[in-house]
Each structure stands twice: as structure tokens, then as C-alpha cells.
N, C-alpha and C positions, 0 to 999 in steps of 0.2 A: 334096860340098855346098856349093851353089852361092856365090859369091862375088862373083854382080854381077845388074844387071835383066835380061843377054844375050836370058837364057831365063827362061821360066815353071819354076815349081816348086810345091810341094805345101809349103804349111809344116805339119810334125808335129810332134805331142809337146807337153810340157807347156810352151812354148815361148811368148814374143811374144804379140801375140794370139791365136792358138790356146790361150795357158794357160787365157786366161775361160771359165770357165760348163765347167772341161774335162771334169768327174765327168760335169754332163748332158747332151753329145751322142753320144751312144756307146761302144761300148770302142777305140774311136781313130782321134774327133776328128781332121780338118784344112784346112787351108785353101787357098783359093788366092790364089799371085802371083802378080800381068801382068808381060808383059817389057814391057818398055819399047824404043817405037820412036821416032822421029822425026817431026812431024809439025804437024800445024793442028790448034785446036779444033773442027774438021771430023772430027778421028780419037779424038776423044774421045767412045765411044763407051760403053752398055751391054754389059758379059760377060757369059754364059751358065753362069762356076764363082760357088759360095760365098768369098768373100772375109773373110769376118767374120761369127760367131756367139756373139751375147752372152744373158740374160733380161732382158728391157725392167722397166718401174719396177711394171707389175702381172705380173712372177714367170714372163712368158713368152719359151720361146726362143724367138727369128729367126733369121733364117736370111737373109745379104743380102748376094743377088749384087754384084759392084764393077764393072770398064773392063773392057772387054777387051782394053787395054793401059794402060801407064800414058804418056803421052804429054812427048816433048819438043818447046819451042815457040820462041817469042818473041812479047813484045807492046811494044810502042813500041822495037824492040828490045832488047831486054830481055831476055836468057835465064828461060826461064820450063819448067816441069815443073810438070805434072796430075799427081797421084795417085789412087788410090781412101783405100785410110788412110792417116790422119794421120800418123803416126810415120814413113815413108815421108820425109819429108821429109828428114827427122834424116842420112840419107846422101848427099844430095846438099848441106843447108847443109858440110859436108865434103870435099863434091869439089867443091865453089867456091873452097875457101879452098885445098885442096890446086893445083888450076887455077893456083891468083893472080886469080880476078874477085874474088873479098873476102879483106878481110884479117881473119886471127882480131881477138873483141870487135867484130861488125857490128851494128848496131841492126838490132832486128825488133819489127815493125809486123805485130804478130798476129792478124787479124777474123776471128775465130770466138764462135759463142755461150760456149761451156768457156774454161775457162783454161786445161786440158792441161798443168798444173802439180804433175798428182801426181809421187812422189820413185820409181823404180825401184828395186828393188834392188840394183841394184850401178852405182856411178860409170862414164861411160866414163876409158878409161885404152887409148884407140886411137891408133894414131900410123899407120895405114894405112888405104887407102879399103874392103880383103880388114877388116882391122876394123869399120869405118864400118859396112859393112853386115852383119855378123855380128849388131852389135850391135844394126843399126837392128828386125832382122828377129825375131832367136833373142832379146833380150831385152826391149827398147820395146814400147810398145803405145799405141794414141787418145790414151791419154793422159797421160805422163807422159813426154813428148821433151823438151820444151824445157827442165825446171832440171835436166838431168844435160848439154845446154850449154853451160848458165848454166856450170856448173860447170866443165868444161870449160874453159871462154873461148870459146868459140863465136862468142858472141853478149853481148851489153851488154847497152846501153839497150833496154830491151823499153817496146811500150806495150801493154796487153791491150786490146782491144778487143771487150768481149760485147755490147755493146748500144746505141743510143741516142746516151745523152748519151756515149757518147766519141769519140761523132762529131764531137764540137765540139772533142774538145781534135785543135791539129794543131798541137804543140809539136816532133812529129820532125819536119814535114816538109822543114825546111831540112838534116836533116839528108844525110850522104851514107854510101859503105861499109852498104850499108841491103839488110832480108831484108822482101818485103811477102810475108806469108802469108797466106790467102783459105783460111779454110774453108767451102767451099760450105752448106752449116749453120745459115752467119749468116743463108741465106733458106728455111730450112723454115720452114711454114705458121703456127709456134707464133711465129715470128720478122717474121711480116707490119705489127705494129705499126709496125716498124722499115722508112720511108723506102726506097724502091729506090735513086730519083734522089740520095736526099742522101748514099749509101752510093757509090756513083759516085764522085758529088764529090770526095769524102776519098780515094776508092782511086786518083782518078787525076791530087790534089794530091800524094800520095807515089810518082808515078814520076819524078821527077827526084831523081836522088840515087838511086834505089834499084839495087841490080846484081844481085840474083836476085828475081824472082816465086817461089812456092811456091804450090798452089793442090791440098786437099784434098775431093774429092767424098761422102768422110762417109758409104757405104749406112747404116751401121746408125740414122742420125739425119734421114735425108733424103734421098728415093726420088730414086735416077739418073735417070730424064729431067727434072723437076723441076732437080735440080743441074745438069746439063747445059745444059740448057734456061738458067737466069741467066747458069752460066760464058758461055755469045756473048753472051746482051747486057748484058754487065758493060763492052765494051769499046767 
């Protein structure tokens, strides 16, 4: 069983994201988890394997290609990680705390059209990065990673930016020990009413005091070429 992102692997069995619509997806459904590389936003590229499958609002099963690799990089000298499925950020929050780049109880600014505050079946009780990796991949899914991070004390004050109105709230701009967490589905077509330049200004205002940036391309919710184009235009 893998214990980190140094090599890609298949997520098998009714666990994590693979548990979603499990019985609708054939006799032995599985999902690809890409490996992590160091690079730049130029290395954030669409992959060739299915990383997410679920039924949509029309009860149609959709199979979504993710990234070729997860990418570790920097924005304005701030450590940054780009993932496809959003639950992967839980591991990188734990990693930043374990490495002393974040203190427990970090402020979270979560820019996402979804709240991602569903409650997983089990809380996080791990103490090591191996524990965090297992919990991230085999317990969590794309919609339930914030609540266990709060309950475990990884994050504290949390701002959920899910639409245009929240971009006016700059209460967390002065916070330090901060995670800036961006889901690129915030720029999906159905969110086109939200001004992109206004969102860019909000994100730029958060950078002072930010210790870690995590970014998800969310293939189920936004086409990956669009997500990657918006990623590169943000900075």
C-alpha cells in the first residue's frame, strides 16, 4: 500500500473518492492517483487516466481525467501545491504542520464554489504523515476534508468564499499562519457571473501572511483545460 505521493497508484475498493457510485461503475472500479513532482505551473498538465467518477445531477455517470502529476511549486515565495481531487490538500496541510511551516490552528481561506464541509465517517486521529496520507486517500473524498481538519486542530478560523458576495470580506487579510486554498471550479462556466479580476485582487490581498497555498483543479466540476488556463492567469 502506498504511503506517499512519490509514485502514482490505483485507488481500489470502496474507499475515499472510489467509494462514490461504487456499484454503478462496474465490477471492480478504480481511480488513478498521480505522483507528485516539483515544477512550475507549466508542469500542471491534463493527464490520461480517470481520477474521479460519479453520477451528475442528471444521474449520468461521468468519468473524469485528472492531472498528469500533482505539482509542488511556489507563488511569491510561498510553498504551493496543485492537486486534482481536492481532498489531497488535507495531506499537504498535515505535511506543512509536520515540517514547521504552519502551526496547528492555521487560518483557512477557502475559495471554492462548494463548502466541502460534509462530515466523513471517521475523524482524523493520526499522528504521522503516513497516517495523514492513508486518511486523505482512503477515508476522505472531495467534499469532506475541512471538518476533520478543524476537529483535529489543523485549521482554526475559516473563511468559506463560495461566491461574489464573500469577495468583499477582507477580515482575514491581516491573518498570519494562513492557508490559501483555491478550487479552480470557482471559475467554472456556471460561476461566470463572478468577476475574475475581482477574484484575482481578493487572492492577491491574501498573500501576505499566507504560509501555504493549495490549489485543486477539480475535474468533476470544471474541464481541466479551463481550470489550467485560469490557474496560469491568476497570478
